[in-house]
C-alpha positions as CSV (number, residue, x, y, z in Angstrom):
1,M,-5.7,-10.2,-12.3
2,L,-4.9,-6.4,-12.5
3,N,-1.2,-6.9,-11.9
4,D,-0.9,-9.3,-14.8
5,E,-2.9,-6.8,-17.1
6,I,-0.6,-4.1,-16.1
7,C,2.6,-6.0,-16.8
8,K,1.4,-7.2,-20.3
9,L,0.4,-3.6,-21.3
10,R,3.6,-2.2,-19.9
11,E,5.4,-4.7,-22.2
12,K,3.4,-3.7,-25.1
13,L,4.1,-0.1,-24.5
14,H,7.8,-0.9,-24.2
15,E,7.9,-2.7,-27.5
16,S,5.9,0.1,-29.1
17,I,8.5,2.6,-28.1
18,L,11.4,0.4,-29.2
19,K,9.8,-0.3,-32.6
20,K,9.0,3.4,-32.9
21,N,5.5,2.7,-33.8
22,D,3.1,5.5,-34.7
23,Y,2.8,8.1,-32.0
24,E,-1.0,7.6,-31.7
25,V,-0.4,4.0,-31.0
26,T,2.1,4.5,-28.3
27,Y,0.1,7.2,-26.8
28,Q,-3.1,5.0,-26.6
29,L,-1.2,2.2,-24.9
30,S,0.2,4.7,-22.4
31,V,-3.2,6.1,-21.6
32,E,-4.6,2.5,-21.1
33,L,-1.7,1.7,-18.9
34,D,-2.3,4.8,-16.8
35,Q,-6.1,3.9,-16.4
36,L,-5.1,0.3,-15.3
37,I,-2.6,1.8,-12.8
38,A,-5.2,4.2,-11.4
39,E,-7.6,1.5,-11.1
40,Y,-5.1,-0.8,-9.2
41,Y,-4.4,2.2,-6.7
42,R,-8.0,2.9,-6.3
43,K,-8.7,-0.7,-5.2
44,N,-5.5,-1.3,-3.2
45,V,-5.2,2.0,-1.5
46,N,-9.0,1.9,-0.4
47,L,-8.5,-1.6,0.8
48,N,-5.4,-1.0,2.7
49,S,-7.0,2.3,4.2
50,K,-9.9,0.3,5.5
51,K,-7.7,-2.4,6.9
52,K,-5.5,0.3,8.7
53,K,-8.6,2.0,10.0
54,K,-10.0,-1.2,11.3
55,R,-6.6,-2.2,12.9
56,L,-6.3,1.2,14.6
57,T,-9.8,1.0,15.9
58,N,-9.0,-2.6,17.3
59,E,-5.9,-1.3,18.9
60,K,-7.8,1.5,20.6
61,K,-10.4,-0.9,22.0
62,N,-7.7,-3.4,23.1
63,K,-5.9,-0.5,24.9
64,S,-9.0,0.5,26.8
65,T,-9.4,-3.0,28.2
66,E,-5.8,-3.7,29.1
67,P,-4.5,-3.0,32.6
68,K,-2.7,0.3,32.9
69,L,0.8,0.2,34.1
70,N,2.5,3.0,36.2
71,K,5.3,4.1,33.9
72,N,6.6,6.6,36.6
73,K,7.1,4.0,39.1
74,E,10.9,3.8,40.1
75,K,12.8,0.6,40.6
76,S,14.7,0.1,43.5
77,I,18.2,-1.2,43.2
78,S,19.6,-3.0,46.1
79,Y,23.5,-3.8,46.4
80,S,24.8,-6.9,48.3
81,K,28.1,-6.6,50.1
């Protein structure tokens, strides 16, 4: 799963920084991590956008079939003595 790969690579990058590994090694890990994160967002943002769009479309369809309520209708209040 992409989340697991991101977590593992993040840990490798963190270790590389702490151990003060060669700059090129740390840089390469950082680039790979950025690519995985970008892939994650491409997949999940597109997925979420499609779900949201579908939900909004369904809500519009449901509103057109629901009975309309008169929101301006005043309620009368009666007081008993």
